[in-house]
N, C-alpha and C positions, 0 to 999 in steps of 0.2 A: 771582803775587806771591809766595804763601805758600812755593812751591817756592824763590823767589830768597832768602826770608828764611830758609829752614831751610839752605841753601847757606852762607849769611854765618855762622848760628851753630850749628854742629856738638855744641855742648853742651846744646842746647835739650832741656826733658823731653818723653818721649812724649806724642803725639798721639793722639786719638781722636776717632770721631764728625765727623770733619770734613764739613762739609756742602756740598751741591755749589751751594745758593743761599740766600740768607737774606733777612731782611725790608730794606725801604728806608724810609727817613726819613718819618716821617707828614708830611705837606703837609695843613695845617689849611684848611679852606674858612672864606668869610667868616662872620661871626656874622650872624644872620638880623636883619634890620632893620625887616621889614615882615610883617605878619599873613600876606599871601598866600605869603611864601616859607615859613614857619615851617607855615603849613596844609599846603602842598605836600610838606614834609619827613615830617611825620607820616603823611600819606597813602602816601608811598613806603615807610616801614614797614611801616603796614598791609597793602601789599599781600603782605607777607612769608606771609600766610595766605590768598593769593588765592582759592584753591577756595572757603573757607569765605566770603569775602568775596562773590565772585559768586554764591553760593548765595543768599546773605543779600538782594544786590542783586535776584535774580529772583523770589524771595519779596515783597521789597517793591515790586516792579515790578506783580505781579499783585494786591498789598493796594490799589496805589494805580488800578489797573483797576476795583477793586471800588468805592472810593471815589469816582471820577469816576462810574461807573454809577449812582449811589444816586441821587442828584440828578435825572439824567435819568428814571429810572422814577417817583421822585416826582412829576414834572412829568406825566407820563401818566397817573397815579392822577386828577389833576385832570380831565383830558381824558374820563373814563370818565362823568363829569357833564355831561349835557345839558341847561344852563339853559333854553334855549328851549322846548324838549319837555318839562321837568320829570321826565326821566327818568336812570337811573343803568343803566349795564353792569356788572350785578353780577358775573357770570363772570369778567368781564376784570378790575374792580376788585380780588377776589379774588386772583386769578392774579398780579396786580402787587404787591400786598402780600405774598403768600407768594414772591416775587422777592426783594422788599427784605428782607423778614426772614433769608433765606438767604444774600443778601450781607452783611449786618451779622454773623452768625453768621461766615460765611467770613473776614470782615476781622478778627474777634475772635482766631479759630484762627491766622492768618495771624501777625498781630502779635506774639502768644504765642510760637510757634515762632522767630520772626525775634529777638525780643527776647532769648530766649535764647541763639541764635547769637551776637549780637553782643555780650553780655555777655561771652561766654566769651572771644571775640577781642579786647575790650577788655581784659580780665585777662591774656591773653597777652601783648597789647602793654607792659601795664606791667611786666609780668614781665621782659621781653626788656629795656625801657628801664632798669631799676633795674639787671640784671645787667650790662649795657653800661656803664653809669655808673659802679659798683663797679670793675668789669674796667679802664675809663679811670683811676680813681684809681690803680692799682697800677703805671700805665706813667707817669704823670706825674711831672717831674722834681721833685726837692725842693725847687728854688725856688718853686715854685707852692704849695706850703702854708705856704713861708715868707713869702709877701706875699698871703694868703689867710686870712679868719677862718675858723676851722673850723666855727663854727654855720652861717655863710652857707653853705658845702658841704653840711653836714648838712640844711639847711633844702632845698637843692635837691634832694637824692635822695628826700624824704619830701614835703615838702607841695607843692613843684611837680609831682613825678610825681603825686601823688594829685589834683592839678587835672586833668591830663592823664585821668587813670583816669575822673573823673566826669564829664568832659565828654563824653569819646567813647563811656561808658555811655547818657548821656542825649540825645546828638545825633544821633549817627553814622545811625542808622535815621531818625530824622525828618528829618534833612535831604536825605537820598535820596528818602524820601517825599515830601518838600515839591516838590522838583525833577520828579519824575516826576506829580506830582499838578498842578502847575501845566501840564506839558506837556499830560496829558491834557485837563484842563480846557478849556486854552485849544482845543484842536481840537474838542470837542465843540459849546464855544460858536461856533466859526466855522462850524461845520455848521449849528446851530441858527439863528443870527440875527448876521450883522455887524454891522450898527449897535450893537446891544446890547453885542457884544463890544470895541468899541471904545470904549463907556463904562467897563466893567471895567475895562480896561487903563490906565484913568487914573490909576490907584492903582499903577503900576508907577514912574512918575517919580517921584511922590512918596514912596514909601518907599525909594527909593535915595537920594534925596535926604538925607532924614530919617536912615537909614544911615550914609552918608558923614559928615553933619556931627558925628553923635553918636560912630562910631568914631573920629575923629581926635582927639578931646577924651579920652574915656573909655579909651583905650589905653593914653595915656602914664599916666595915674593908676592903670590896674592893676598897670602894669609897676613903677610907684614903691612900689606897694603890696608886690609880691612882694619887692623890697630891701628895703624897711623891714622886712618881716617876717624876712629874713635875718639883718639886721644885729641884730635884736631875740634871735633864737636866740643870735647869737653873745654877747650881752652875758649872756644867760642862763646859757649854758654855762662862760663865763667866770667869772661870778661865784659858780654853784657848785662850781665846781672849786677854786676862790679864797677860800672862804667863811671859812676860817681866818683867812687874811690881811687880809679885809674886815675881820674883827670886831677882830681884834690892831691894826690902826691906824685904830679907829673911821671908817670910811669908809662905812657904813651910807647916811650921808644922800647921800654924794658917789655911789653906786652908785644910790640911788634915783632921784636927781635925773638921773642918765645914763640910767636905763630908761624915766624919763618923759619926757625931750626924744624919744628915739626911738619909744616907745609913741606919743607925741602926734603925730610924723610917719605913723607907720602908719596912726592913725586919722584923720587929716586926708587922707592919699592914699583912703583907704580909702572914707572919707566921700564925695569928689569921685566916686570912681569910681562908686559905687552910686547916686547922685544923676545922673550922667549917663545912666547904663546906665536907670537908673528912667526916664527922660523917654519912653524907648522906647516901651514898652507903652501906656500913656495915648493918645499922639499917633498909633500904629497904629490904637488903637481910634478915634479921631477920623478918621481916613481913612477906616476900614473902614465906619464907620458912613454917612459921606458919599457913599462910592460906593452902599451899598447903597439911600439915597434917591436918588440919581440915575437907579440902573436901575428901581426902581421907577416913577418919574415918567414917564420915556423909555418904559419898557414899557407904561404904562397909557395915553399917548399913542399909540404904534404898535399897541395893541389896540385903539381905537377908530376909528384913521384907515386903516390897513393889515390888520386883520382877524386881527393875531398872537396866538394861542390862549392863554388864560389859563396851561394847563400849561406852555407856553415860557417865560413871563415867570416862572412859580414856578421852574423849573427855574433861568432866569437868575439869580433871587435867590439862589437854593442856591449856583451856581456863584461868584457874588459871595463870598459867604462863604468858599465854598471855598478859591477864589483867594487870597481875604486872609489864611485861616486858616495856610497854611505860612510866611507871612510874619510873622503873628504869634507863632509857636511860636519861630521864630527869635529874634523880639524878645525873647518871654519869658526866654529862654536866653542874651542878648546878655551880660549880665556874667559868666556862668559862661564862653563862649567865650572872651571877652577876658581872664579870669584866666588861663586855660588856655593860650592862647597866649603872654600874657606868661611863664608859670612855662617852656611849652615852649622859649621862646627863653633862658632861664638854662639848661636843662639842655643844650640845643646848645651853647652857648658853652662849657661845659665838655667836651663830646664831641668839640668841633672844637680843642680847647687842644692844643699841639703836645707831643707827647709825649719821652721820653727818647730819646737819640738813638739808632737800630737798631744791632744789632749788623751788623758789614760781612758781605757775602755771603759772603766766605771766612773769616770769622771760626773760629777754632780752639777746641777744647774740650781742657785741659790736664790730664795725669794727674799726680798724683804731683807735684807741683812742690816742689824743694827749699826756696825762700823767700828768694832773694836778690830785693833790690827796689834800682832805681835812679831816681832823680828826676835829668834833665836839662834844665838850665835851664826851670825849669816857672815859671810867671806864671798868677795866676788872680785874678779879681775876682769877688764876687756881684752886683754892680749893674754891673758893666762901666765904671766911671767910678772908684772909690776901690779901688786895688790892693792885695790882701790878700799875694798872694805875689809876688815879684818875679826871676825868674831863679833858682829855688833847685835846688840841685845837690846830691846826696850819694850814696853807695853805701850798701849794706847786704849783708852778707853771710850765706848762711845760717846759722839758728841763732844770729845775733847779737842781742844785747839793746839796742836802743836807746832812749832816753830823750830825749823832745820837753820843753822847758822855756821858760818865758817869761811876759812879762804876758799878762793876760787880752786876749784879742783879738789877739794876736801872729801866730795862725795854725796852731798846734799842732794843734787838730782839724781845720782846713782839708785840712792834710795827710793826715790819716787819710780825710777824706771823699773826696780826689781820688784816694787808693789803692784805695779801695773802688768807684770809680765811682759813688759817691753825686751828684759834678757831676764835669764833664769840664774838663779844664784849656784855658785860653784859648791857651796856647802851650806848646812845651815837649814832652816826652816822658817817659811813666813805664812803666818794664819790671819784670816779674817773671822772673828765671831768664833775662834778656836779650829776652824777647819784650814788645813794646808792648801794654799792658793794651787798647788799644783793638783789637788783632785778635785779643781773647779773649773768647769767648761770656761774657756777664755772669752768667749763671747759674754757668758754669763759674768764674767769677774770684771771686764772692761765696762759693763753697763753699771756697775758699783761707782763709778769716778766721773765727776766734773773736773775737767782739767782745764788749765791755761799754762802753758810751757814758755820755757824762755823765747823760744823762737816762734812769732807768729805767722800761723798757716792759714792762707786766704785760698780761697778756689774762686776759678772764673764763675762769675753771674751776678746776681744784685745783692746787696747789702742784706736784704732781706733772707735770700737763701744762704748765705753764710751764717746768719744767725741761727736760723732753723736748721743748720745742718746736724747739730747735735741731737735733733728730735723733729724729725719730719712730720709729725701727727701734731706738733702745737701749730695753734691759730696766729693771725696777724697779730691780733689783741694781746695775745701771750708774749712773743716776740719784740711787741714794743714795749711792753712791761719791763721784760728781761733788760731792752735797752736802756730804760730810764733807770733801773737800780745800779746798772754799770756806767750809768752819766755819759751813756754814747747818743741819746736821744736828740739833746741840742743841737752837735754838729750835722746829726744825719738830716734832720729837719729841715737843715739849712741849705742842704747840697740841693741843685737844679731837680733831679728827680727823687728827691728824698729815700726812702726805702729800696725803690726801684732801679736806685743808681748800679751802674754796672762798674764790677771791679773784677782785679785777677791778682794773684801772687806775683806777676812781673811788672806790673803797672804802679806808678808813684802818683796817683791821684790822691792818696791820703796819704796823712802822716804816718809815722810808725807810731806814734802814741795812739791815734785814730784808730789805727788797725787793732792795737792792744784791747782797745775798750771793745770792739766789736768782738774779740775772741773772750773777753769775760763775760759778756751779755751771751756768746754761746753758752759757755760754762752755767750761767745762773738759769737758762732755758733748760738746761740737761736736768735739774733738779734731783741728782744723783746723791746717796746719802754720805758719800766721801769726798770731800772738794781737795783740791791740789791746786795750789798758786805758785807756780815755779817764777819768779820774779815777776809777778803778772802785773806790777805799775810802775815797771822798771824806764818805761819809756814815755812816761805823763809827769805831767808838773806837779809840783807841789801841794798846789791848792787841789788840783783836780783827784789827786792820791788821797788826802785826808778826806774829801767828799766820796771817794767809793770806800775806803775804809767804813765809813760810817754806815754806807748802804750795805754793805756785806755782814756787818754784825749781824743784822736779821736773816741775812742767808746763810749763816753759819751757825745761827742757832738749831740744837737737835742734828748737828752733823758732824762728824768727824772731818778735823781740817787739818792739812798740813802747808804750812806756809814758807816759802822760802825766797830771801831776802837778803841783799846785800846793806839796804838801808834799815840800820837795826831799830829806829824809830817807828818802823811799820810793824813790827812783831813785838814791842813792848807789853800789849797787853793779851799775850797769848797765855794758856793755862800752864803751857810748859815748854822751855825752849830746850834745845839739844844741840850743843855746841860740838859739832864734827872736826876732828883733826888727826892725821896722820893715819886714817883708816877707822878711828876708834870713836866712841863716844866719850869726849873729854868730861864735859859738864852736863849736869841736868838739873833744871828748876826753874822758877821763875824770875822775872827782871830782877826783882827785889833782893831775892836771894843772892840770884849769880851775881848781884853788885856788891853785896855784902861779902862774899867769899874773895872779891878782888882777884881773880882768874884770869884765864882767858877771855872770857866774855867780859869783863870789865875792861882789859885792854882794848878790846875791839869798839867798844863804846867812847873810850875815852881818844880812841886814834881819828873817830871819826868828829869828836868836835873842832868845830872852828877855832883856832888859835887866835885869830884876830877878835872872835866875840869873847873869849875868856879874858884876853888882854883889856877890852874896852867895858867889859860889865863890872857891876858892882860887886864887892865881898859877898853878899847874899846870894844875887844871880848865880855866881861863880858856885857857892856851895849848893845851891840847888841843883846846878846842871852835874857835879862831880861827887857830892856828899851822897852815900847809899841811905841815908837817914832822910832824905828828902825824895828818894826815887820813888 
């Protein structure tokens, strides 16, 4: 395919690092809808550390055998007392007591080692989940973040993963131990006495019915609790980031009411979840005590009628407790298990979300593109119902400066998003130097652009770190030079720590205009063949804006540049102006030609002229502002 393409495009740029194979489109699995499937998935991840897990299982098995052996030897100690002869087999009693003491010490040591091993594995699992979750976030399409609360996503990677961590650390070894203890106890009880074994087994259907009833109700409440917690985090994040607006418009009472509604829902779901899970332990104790009483009665009858030894009855009473104890342990951790499974479902929902379209198997890595851009019959819709662009076509020559103008929501930024493959077009084709961008590796494609977007994004670190974000290999001298071109150097030099001043996205130690200047310096330092300025000077004053424009003239030389601005005065020197409206290109030309046409662009220019200036200026000045001859 690529060979045929090169034969059709003799002027295509040099290609390097052509792979033999590439990734395939990520196919999401179904969202976990039940606890069993979610638990099995956690176990599958767990088995990445199979050697440690198997070692822990072995130690747990040995510990379980020790636990099963203790009631057996306890019962034997009672048989050393000969009631009819009023004698005691002292030597045997002492030997049995020493064996029991050794078993208890061995069990303590095994549990200590096993617990440390499982804690280590559980933390590795949580580390892995967080790494995979965060890596997945980098691969998700921007449409995911457009439709999701950031606070909810943050809650999943923090609260929900923490829930999984605490549950694994507390319950994994106990669950394994419980299963082995149940199996071992059952085997010994069958060996000792079959009728009493059936009595003890009466607890199994009772516990199963109880667990199924409570699980079906509490799990839904735990899932609602985790969702409410995510929504609550979203409100907190938005309120903190927008606190100035909240205060400026006196919305404090409204946000308090909104927070109260969500917090109330969280409290309600949490209360119901805890209440239902809280039923488990008391009812388990009722079942446990009932079985204990029945074993004591039946054991007493069998001792009198069938000659069953007192030691065997005592062993069965212990086994009855041991048999129910694992079930009690699960019951006591029932709320934690349910909460963790609900959190795990939310984590796996993100991990299963469809990623960005993968690079084609024969995708290309381009080197030194000239910067020619072509849109051919491109259509796009964010929600697949309301079209934003309709069969848009245009060509840009290398080094040409193109301005995109139009009303808010016309699709100017969408064109840039499609060019950089932040989104993929629904139909049509976009090319750079004649090569369809879908044939180019994303990493290679995005290295072609120096970008300043509408929303200025800074990251925690120093100002120097933020400028060098686009080029880690740049020296401090190069970064400072870029700051000077962007007219950011003067205000940075006046800061107490200069370029080493700490900043972040959340703090307000810089004005919005200063943040935008840093973003422009970052784009200057990137030094890519295609420059994109999306409202790059919207937050700076007019004087600084004009100075930046003069400085960017040299930067735009020999670079293909896309300028988006609502201030039409900032784009009048562009080689070509594209007027976007109704999802189409309504007009195309330079400033003078479009003013002569007296179309949509002319109307936009006229609407931005200040009426007071027009009223107060002379006739000659008025003509210079409005007459195309003077433009």
